[in-house]
C-alpha positions, 0 to 999 in steps of 0.5 A: 048372953051373946054368942062369941063371934067365931072365925067361921062367922066372919067368912064373906058369902062370896066366891073367894080368889082361888077356885076348884071344880069338884064333881060330886061322886055317887059314893059321896052320898049318905042314906038320905041321898044327899052329900054326906057331911064328912065329904065337905072337909075333903072337898076343902082339902082337895082345894087346898092341895091343888092351891099349894100345887099350883102356887108351887110353894109346897111340893105335894109330890113328896114329903118335905121336912116342913109343911102345913098342918091343920090346927083348927078346921070348922065347917058350917053346912048351909044347904043340901046337895044332891047327886048329880052336882058339880061344886065350885070350891073357893078359898082365900087367905083371911089371916097371915102371920109368921108361923101360921095362916088362916083360910076361908072356904066357900062351896057353891052349887050354881048360885047357892052357897052350900057350905063355908069352912074355916081353917087355921094351919101351922107351918111345922118341922115334921121331925121335931113336931114344932112350929116354925116360920113360914117360908118367904116364898109361901108368904109372898104367894099367900098375900095375893089371895088375902080377902 
């Protein structure tokens, strides 16, 4: 029986259009002296937050009535990272529709891809907790980061 292809399996092992430099902290390590698996989703989140801030399409300084929420998040761990290290966290948009977008993430320790990530994000009205259309400015900004 063949395994169904998952979105994480479609992520190209390349540096994606947006890049954030992420320093590994001593507190990111686990008992085996490598970066704990729970830190990689946080690195992905840090890159997304900076991405939105730099694009000025979603204000991260205060809570707006609408914004993105995580619908699905998948990580695939490829190689251990030990302290000290500085990772390049890269992200790109893999799919864009009227109410959601999908994002790929690759994390690099020098020339080694150490982790890939996939996320699906819905745009919602927070008070009513329901999906709504992505703002036109957001769609235009995300288009230029499609991979």
